[in-house]
N, C-alpha and C positions, 0 to 999 in steps of 0.2 A: 461337372461333378468330378472330384479327384478320387483316385483309387490308390491304395498302397502299391508300390512297385517293388517287386521281388529283389531286383538288383540293388535297390536303395534301402527300402524299409526292411527287407529280409536279409540284409547283408550279414547280420549276426544273430539270426533267428534261432531260438532254442531248438536243438535237435535238427538243425538244418540238413544234416547229412541224411536224415530219414525222410525228407520232403520229396514229394513228387506232384506232378500236375496231371490230372486225368479228366477227360471230357466224358460226361455221362448225364443223360436226362436234360440236355440243353444247357448244362452248366459246366464251366471250366473250374474244376475243383482243385483246391490245394489240400493235400492230406499228408499225413506222416504215418509211416508203417515201420515198426521195428520190433525187436524181441523175437520170441519163438514159442511155439506151442499152440494151444487152442486160441481162436480169435476173440479178443476183447475189444468191443467197439466203445470208444470214448466220445461222448457228445457234450460239447461245452454249452454254456448258457448264453442268454442274450447279451450282446456287447462284448463277448470274449472271443477267443480263437484257439487254435491249437496250442498257443503258448501257455494257456492256463493249465495244461496237463504236464508241462515240463518238470515241475518239482516232483511229481508223482511217478514219472516214467521209470526211473532207475529201480524203484521198489517193486514194479509190476512186470517189467520186461523179461526177467529171468523165467517166468512161468507162462506168459501169454504173448501172442502176436498182437501188439497194440495197433489199432487202426483208429486214427483221430483226424477227422476232416474239419476244415473251416466250414461252418454252415453257410448256406447261400447268402451271398452279399457280404459276409463277414470276412475279415482278414483279407486273404488273397484269393478267395473263391468269388466267382462272378454270380450275379443274380440272373435267373432265367428271364429273358424278355417276356413280359406279359404275365408272368407267374406271380400270383398273390401269395404272400408269406403266411398262409394259413397253416394250422397244425397238420392236417392231412396232406397238404402240398409238400411241406418240408419232410414229412415222414416218407412219402413216395419218392421224393428226390434222393434222400439218403438210401432208400432201397435200391434205386437205379444205380447209384454209385457202388453199392455192395455187389450187385449183380455184374456190373462191368468188371469189377476187380475180382470176381469169383470168391467172395468172402462171405462166410456164414458164421456170424458171431455166436459163441457159446455163452458169453456174458455181455450185457450192455450196461455200461456205467454212464448215467446221465446226470449232469449238474443243472439244477434249477430248471430252466426251460428245456434243457437237453433231456431231463428225465421225462417230461411230458411227451417229447418226440419219441423216446424209447417205448413208452407205454402205448402210444398211438400205433407205432409200428407193430407191436405185438397184437394189439386188438384187431388190426386190419390184416393180419396174416402176412405182413411184409417181411417180418423176421420172427423166428421162433427160437429165441435164446433159452438156455437152461434157467436163467434168472435175470432179473433187472435189479441193479443197485441204484437207488435214487439218492443222490447227494443233495440235500436241501431242495428237494424236488418241488417245483411250482406246479402242483397237480390239482389244486382247487382254486375256484374263483376268489378274488380278493373279497374280504368281508365288508359288509355295510355299503356305504356310499362309494367307497373306492372301487367296488365291483363295477359300478356304472360309470364313474367319472374317469378312472385311470385309462381304460381302453379308449374311451371317447376322446380324451385329451391327446393320447398318442395318435389317434386317427387324424385329428385336426392338424397336428403338427406334421404328420407324414404327408398329408394331402397338400400342404403348402410347400411348393418346390424350393423356396428359399431357406426353409428351416434347417435342413441337413447341412447346407453350406455355412449358415450362420453359426450353428452349434460347433461345427468342425473348426471354424475360425476362432470361436471362443475357447476351444480346447487348447489353442496355442498359448493362451495366457497362463500365468502362474496360478496354480491352485484349483482350477476347475475339475480336473480329473481326480486330483487328490481328495476333493470334497465328495465326489461321487463314490470313491472307494471307501472313504470313511463311513459312508452310509450303509455299507455292507456289514459293519461290525468286525471286520477282519483287519489285521495288520500284516501287510505284505512286504517282502523284500524289495529293495530299491529297483532291482532289475525287472521284476514283474510290474511294478508301478510304471516304469518308464515305457514298457511295451504297450500297456493300456493307453498311455498318453500318446504314443506314436500312432496307434490305430485311430484314436478319436480325433486326430488332426485331419482325417480324410472323410469327406462327406459321404462316400459310398458306404463306409462302415457305420456311420451314424444313421444313414438312411435305412440300412438293413436292420439295425437295432430297433428303430422306430416302427418299421414295417412289421416286424415280428410282434411287437406289443399291440399294434393297432389291429391286427388280424387274429389275435389269440382268442380262441373259443374254449375256455376251460369249463364252461357249464356242460357242454356236450361230453367232454372227457370225463368229468365227474360222474355223469349219469352212466357212462360205460364202464367205469372202474370195476364194478362187481363181476363183470364178464372177463376180466383179465385172465388169460389162459396160462400164464407163467408165474412162478414165485416172484414176489416183490419185496425187496429189502429196503427199508426206509431209514436213512441216516440223516439225523438233524443235529444242528449245532445250537447250543444254548444261548449264544450271543448273536445269533442270526438276526439282523435288523431288516432283512428283506422278505424272508419267508418265515412266518411265525412258527415256533416249535410245535404248536398244537395241530398244525396241518398234518404232520406225520401221524399223530394219533387219530385224527379224523379219517385219514385215508386208510389206516389200518383197520378201522371199523367197517370200511367198505370192501376191502379186498381180503378174502378168506385166506388164512395161512400166511399173511405177511408178517415180517419181523420189523422191530424198531430198535435202532441203536442211537444212543445219545453221545455227542461229543462235547466235552466240557471245555470252557475257556476259549472257544474259537467262534468265528462268525460265518457268514454266508460263503466265503471263499476258503473254507477249512482245508480243502485239498491243496491250496497254494500256500497257506501259512503253517500247516502241520501235516506235510505230505507223508511222512513216515507213519504217523499215527493213523491217517486215513487209509493208507495202503494196508496196514495191519488189519484194519476192519474189513476191507474188501477181500483180502486173502482168507480171513476167517469165514466170511459169508460164503465164499466160493469153495470152501472145504480144503484149502491149502494151508498147511502148517507154517508158522512163522519160525524161520531158522534161528532167530535171535532168542526164541523161547526154549530152544533145545528139543523141539518135538521131533 
């Protein structure tokens, strides 16, 4: 199994100067820390890495200390030996990283699966942020037959030891990653698309992505949502082809006091294709005025 090498694949990594490697909870973590002020934890989604926050960073760093890890097995972070990539496991692993770094997030921003991790952390008392901002949060089970078939298919793929290598090999060909990104409904800059392609050439990154999908239990999370002890802000994109817009409305019905914000004309990776607009939403939700509006 091949893993991305920092000295090769990370040679021109976005915000490389903010990168560091920390061992916590049996995992060698790659994370990026920059900015100043209260801690904002940024949790990327399945198949992404710290690079997905790069377009957003300049708009948030002036007001927060941004802490963004590569999730276990993703990017340059290792997977813990023998650790199943269940939602509680990943939540505890991120908690161990925060404890090692002595970081207590005031705000957690999670994209897609990252939002589910953030919610699980709050439900389990691993972190007690002032609020969670869910960007296209994958917080409910897939509807209909997909709820049964998609995790099962991912599990079958994950259990076949040849699949990650084959998919990574296939990612070296023209168009495979481009087609994957097209399915998000987002249009990304060339630089962002190239990094996704770079990561998916490595079987360790593919393996971690499959493992996360194969072990994802959103039924339990959905049942626990009414007990969420912190405010939840749900941000959804009207062109999202991965997480249906009505998920935000259904989650809002379960979580008392939650808010909903709609982003028009963007897809699942809105924070990468319209970072300034998404940052403006996050700042507003966190109660920080936007200097461009003259507040």
